[in-house]
C-alpha positions in Angstrom: -10.6 -20.5 -8.2 -7.9 -19.7 -5.6 -6.9 -16.0 -5.3 -3.2 -15.5 -5.6 -2.0 -13.4 -2.7 1.5 -12.6 -4.0 0.8 -10.9 -7.3 -1.4 -8.1 -8.6 -0.6 -8.8 -12.2 2.3 -6.3 -12.5 4.1 -6.7 -9.2 4.8 -10.0 -7.6 6.6 -11.4 -4.5 8.4 -14.7 -4.8 11.2 -16.7 -3.1 14.8 -15.9 -4.2 16.2 -18.1 -7.0 19.9 -18.7 -8.0 19.5 -16.3 -10.9 18.8 -13.5 -8.4 22.4 -13.7 -7.1 23.8 -10.7 -8.9 21.0 -8.3 -7.8 21.1 -9.7 -4.3 24.8 -9.1 -4.2 24.3 -5.5 -5.4 21.7 -4.7 -2.8 23.3 -6.5 0.2 26.6 -4.7 -0.5 25.1 -1.2 -1.0 26.6 0.6 2.0 23.8 3.2 1.9 21.4 0.5 3.0 23.6 -1.0 5.8 22.2 1.2 8.5 18.6 -0.1 8.1 19.7 -3.7 7.3 22.1 -3.8 10.2 24.9 -5.1 7.9 28.4 -4.3 9.2 30.4 -5.9 6.4 30.0 -6.9 2.8 28.8 -10.3 1.7 30.6 -12.5 -0.8 28.8 -14.0 -3.8 29.6 -17.4 -2.3 27.9 -16.5 1.0 24.8 -15.2 -0.8 24.7 -18.2 -3.1 24.8 -20.5 -0.1 22.0 -18.5 1.6 19.8 -18.9 -1.5 20.6 -22.6 -1.8 20.2 -23.5 1.9 17.2 -21.2 2.8 14.2 -23.4 3.5 11.9 -20.4 3.3 10.3 -21.6 6.5 9.2 -18.9 8.9 9.1 -21.4 11.8 12.7 -22.5 11.3 14.2 -19.2 10.2 11.9 -16.6 11.8 12.1 -14.7 8.6 11.0 -14.7 5.0 12.8 -12.9 2.1 10.8 -12.1 -1.0 12.1 -10.9 -4.4 10.0 -8.0 -5.6 9.3 -8.5 -9.4 7.9 -5.8 -11.6 6.8 -6.9 -15.0 9.0 -10.0 -14.7 12.2 -8.2 -13.7 13.8 -8.1 -10.2 12.9 -4.7 -8.7 14.2 -5.3 -5.1 13.6 -7.3 -2.0 11.1 -7.3 0.9 11.7 -9.1 4.2 9.6 -10.2 7.1 12.0 -10.6 10.0 11.7 -11.3 13.7 8.6 -13.3 12.9 7.0 -14.4 16.2 4.2 -16.9 15.4 3.1 -17.0 19.1 2.8 -13.2 19.5 1.7 -12.9 15.8 3.9 -10.1 14.8 6.9 -9.4 12.5 9.1 -6.6 11.2 9.0 -5.4 7.6 11.9 -4.2 5.5 12.1 -3.2 1.9 15.0 -2.5 -0.5 14.0 -1.3 -3.9 16.5 -0.7 -6.8 16.8 3.0 -7.6 15.4 2.5 -11.1 12.1 1.3 -9.7 11.6 4.0 -7.1 8.7 6.4 -7.5 6.7 4.0 -9.7 4.4 2.5 -7.1 6.3 -0.8 -7.0 7.2 -0.7 -3.3 3.6 0.4 -2.5 2.1 -2.5 -4.5 4.6 -5.0 -3.0 3.9 -3.8 0.6 0.2 -4.2 0.0 0.8 -7.8 -1.2 3.0 -8.5 1.8 0.4 -7.1 4.3 -2.3 -9.2 2.7 -0.2 -12.3 2.8 0.9 -11.6 6.5 -2.8 -11.2 7.4 -4.6 -13.8 5.4 -2.0 -16.6 5.2 0.3 -16.1 8.1 -2.4 -14.9 10.4 -0.2 -12.2 11.9 -1.8 -9.5 14.0 0.6 -6.7 13.3 3.6 -5.6 11.5 6.2 -3.0 12.4 9.0 -1.1 10.7 11.8 1.0 11.9 12.3 4.0 9.5 14.9 6.7 9.9 13.2 10.1 10.4 15.2 11.5 7.5 13.9 8.9 5.1 10.7 10.7 4.0 10.0 8.4 1.0 10.0 5.3 3.2 7.9 7.0 5.8 5.4 8.0 3.1 5.4 4.4 1.8 4.5 2.9 5.1 2.0 5.5 6.1 0.2 5.2 2.8 0.0 1.5 3.5 -1.8 2.1 6.8 1.2 2.0 9.2 0.9 4.5 12.0 3.7 6.3 13.9 3.7 4.8 17.4 7.1 5.9 18.7 10.3 7.8 18.2 13.6 6.2 19.0 16.1 9.0 19.6 19.6 8.5 18.1 18.7 4.8 17.4 20.5 4.0 14.1 24.1 4.7 13.0 24.0 6.2 9.5 27.7 6.0 9.0 28.2 9.6 10.0 26.0 10.0 13.1 23.2 8.4 15.1 19.8 9.1 13.5 16.3 9.2 15.0 14.0 6.4 14.0 10.3 6.3 13.7 8.6 3.1 14.8 5.6 2.4 12.6 3.0 -0.3 13.3 0.1 -1.7 11.3 -2.6 -3.8 12.9 -3.8 -6.4 10.5 -6.6 -8.6 11.9 -9.6 -7.0 13.4 -10.8 -8.3 16.8 
């Protein structure tokens, strides 16, 4: 029997589907997330619909993978692997969880699934994440998943009001 890497029975990661459009629209246009997602302007539903329709979900073609986080069959948020470098075997991780799913272990379970997938299926050596120093829940999430603080980027990210310090977190996956 093949072990499914992208579900733990309660939380699952899957490719975006057309029926995810409304939730994707809500998350992508949440200005409070723009600093960490590097968005500078809102997306239209037509743009996001085209993204879902045309995405080939191929890390070699797009250098990124977007996953829908499902919890008990409902969309709970999104998790991205970006800047995937297959030669250097590393990628960046981002997570956006809907407020109603925060504090319930959903992001932690999804991050565990993603790390396992990145290690066992994609054969990546390491993952990184840039987290604003002021975002304690996100820092806790990544550190709980085994990410280590490896750097401080001073005044790195514009929050909409000021430049914020960012912690660079790294997780080494495969052992030598």
